[in-house]
C-alpha positions as CSV (number, residue, x, y, z in Angstrom):
1,X,-73.3,-89.9,40.8
2,X,-72.3,-93.3,39.2
3,X,-72.5,-95.0,42.5
4,X,-76.0,-93.5,43.3
5,X,-77.1,-94.6,39.8
6,X,-76.0,-98.1,40.6
7,X,-77.7,-98.0,43.9
8,X,-81.1,-97.0,42.4
9,X,-80.6,-99.6,39.6
10,X,-79.9,-102.3,42.1
11,X,-82.9,-101.6,44.2
12,X,-85.1,-101.2,41.0
13,X,-83.9,-104.6,39.9
14,X,-84.5,-106.1,43.4
15,X,-88.1,-104.6,43.4
16,X,-88.9,-106.0,39.9
17,X,-87.6,-109.5,40.9
18,X,-89.8,-109.4,44.1
19,X,-92.8,-108.3,42.2
20,X,-92.3,-111.0,39.4
21,X,-91.6,-113.7,42.0
22,X,-94.7,-112.8,43.9
23,X,-96.8,-113.0,40.8
24,X,-95.4,-116.4,39.9
25,X,-95.4,-117.8,43.3
26,X,-98.7,-116.4,44.7
27,X,-100.9,-118.7,42.7
28,X,-101.5,-122.0,44.5
29,X,-102.8,-124.8,42.5
30,X,-106.5,-125.0,42.1
31,X,-108.5,-127.5,44.0
32,X,-109.2,-130.6,41.9
33,X,-113.0,-130.1,42.1
34,X,-112.9,-126.4,40.9
35,X,-115.2,-126.1,37.9
36,X,-118.8,-126.8,36.9
37,X,-120.3,-130.3,37.4
38,X,-123.5,-131.6,35.8
39,X,-125.6,-133.8,38.0
40,X,-128.7,-135.9,37.9
41,X,-130.8,-137.0,41.0
42,X,-132.9,-140.2,40.4
43,X,-136.1,-139.4,42.6
44,X,-139.0,-141.8,42.6
45,X,-141.1,-139.4,40.6
46,X,-138.6,-138.0,38.1
47,X,-135.0,-137.3,37.3
48,X,-133.8,-133.9,38.4
49,X,-130.8,-132.3,36.7
50,X,-128.6,-129.3,37.3
51,X,-125.2,-127.9,37.8
52,X,-122.8,-127.7,40.8
53,X,-120.1,-125.0,40.6
54,X,-117.0,-125.2,42.8
55,X,-114.5,-122.4,43.3
56,X,-111.5,-121.7,45.4
57,X,-112.4,-119.3,48.1
58,X,-110.3,-117.5,50.6
59,X,-111.4,-120.1,53.3
60,X,-111.2,-123.1,51.0
61,X,-113.6,-124.7,48.6
62,X,-116.8,-122.9,48.0
63,X,-119.8,-123.8,45.8
64,X,-123.3,-123.3,44.5
65,X,-125.9,-125.5,43.0
66,X,-128.8,-124.8,40.5
67,X,-131.1,-127.1,38.9
68,X,-134.6,-128.5,38.4
69,X,-136.8,-127.6,41.3
70,X,-135.3,-124.3,42.3
71,X,-134.9,-121.3,40.1
72,X,-131.9,-119.6,41.7
73,X,-128.4,-120.7,42.4
74,X,-128.1,-121.9,46.1
75,X,-124.9,-121.7,48.2
76,X,-123.2,-124.9,49.3
77,X,-122.2,-125.3,53.0
78,X,-120.2,-127.8,55.0
79,X,-118.0,-128.8,52.0
80,X,-115.5,-131.4,52.8
81,X,-113.3,-133.5,50.4
82,X,-111.1,-136.2,51.9
83,X,-109.7,-139.3,50.1
84,X,-112.2,-139.0,47.2
85,X,-115.3,-138.5,49.5
86,X,-117.2,-135.3,48.9
87,X,-119.8,-134.0,51.4
88,X,-121.8,-130.8,51.2
89,X,-125.3,-129.4,52.0
90,X,-127.6,-126.8,50.8
91,X,-131.1,-125.5,51.7
92,X,-133.9,-125.4,49.2
93,X,-137.0,-123.1,49.6
94,X,-139.4,-126.0,49.1
95,X,-137.7,-129.1,50.5
96,X,-135.3,-127.8,53.2
97,X,-132.0,-129.0,53.9
98,X,-130.3,-131.4,51.5
99,X,-127.1,-133.4,52.3
100,X,-124.9,-134.9,49.7
101,X,-122.3,-137.6,50.1
102,X,-120.6,-138.7,46.9
103,X,-117.4,-140.5,45.9
104,X,-115.3,-138.7,43.2
105,X,-113.5,-140.7,40.6
106,X,-111.6,-138.5,38.1
107,X,-114.3,-136.5,36.4
108,X,-117.3,-138.3,37.8
109,X,-119.0,-138.8,41.1
110,X,-121.9,-140.9,42.5
111,X,-123.5,-141.3,45.8
112,X,-126.6,-140.1,47.7
113,X,-128.6,-137.0,48.2
114,X,-130.5,-137.0,51.5
115,X,-133.7,-134.9,51.8
116,X,-133.3,-134.3,55.5
117,X,-136.7,-133.0,56.4
118,X,-138.5,-135.9,54.5
119,X,-135.9,-138.6,55.6
120,X,-135.6,-139.7,52.0
121,X,-132.5,-140.6,50.0
122,X,-132.0,-140.7,46.3
123,X,-129.0,-141.6,44.1
124,X,-127.1,-138.7,42.7
125,X,-124.4,-138.9,39.8
126,X,-122.4,-136.3,38.1
127,X,-119.8,-135.6,35.6
128,X,-117.4,-132.6,35.1
129,X,-118.9,-130.2,32.6
130,X,-116.8,-129.4,29.5
131,X,-115.2,-126.0,29.8
132,X,-115.9,-123.4,27.1
133,X,-112.6,-124.0,25.6
134,X,-113.2,-127.7,25.3
135,X,-116.6,-127.1,23.7
136,X,-115.0,-124.7,21.2
137,X,-112.4,-127.4,20.3
138,X,-115.2,-130.0,19.8
139,X,-117.1,-127.7,17.5
140,X,-113.9,-127.1,15.5
141,X,-113.3,-130.8,15.3
142,X,-117.0,-131.4,14.0
143,X,-116.4,-128.9,11.2
């Protein structure tokens, strides 16, 4: 009986260790772009602003964009990020395909947005948006 109790205890302990190590080791580090980024596009007629959100998907970096000129969040495609250069594209209902090519430096980026169907380019800049935790801390500091 004692030997069977030891056998069960050993396997119970082994199962717990496997579960805990799986929980600790399963999380890979988040991609450095994950989060929300506020952007501005300087078009000839106006400045268009909005937010780009990047997430870690099963197949790599995923994202969406929302802003002036379109009322719903649009999915990003063709996302690549190599040696600080970020490229992606998205389709808008009114202007068609847009291609973005920017250089990321820390929590900022700058580059060009190409309106493919019109053959126009406009400068685009952005900054990482403050997280809700950071905004709460700033409010506490102001008080």
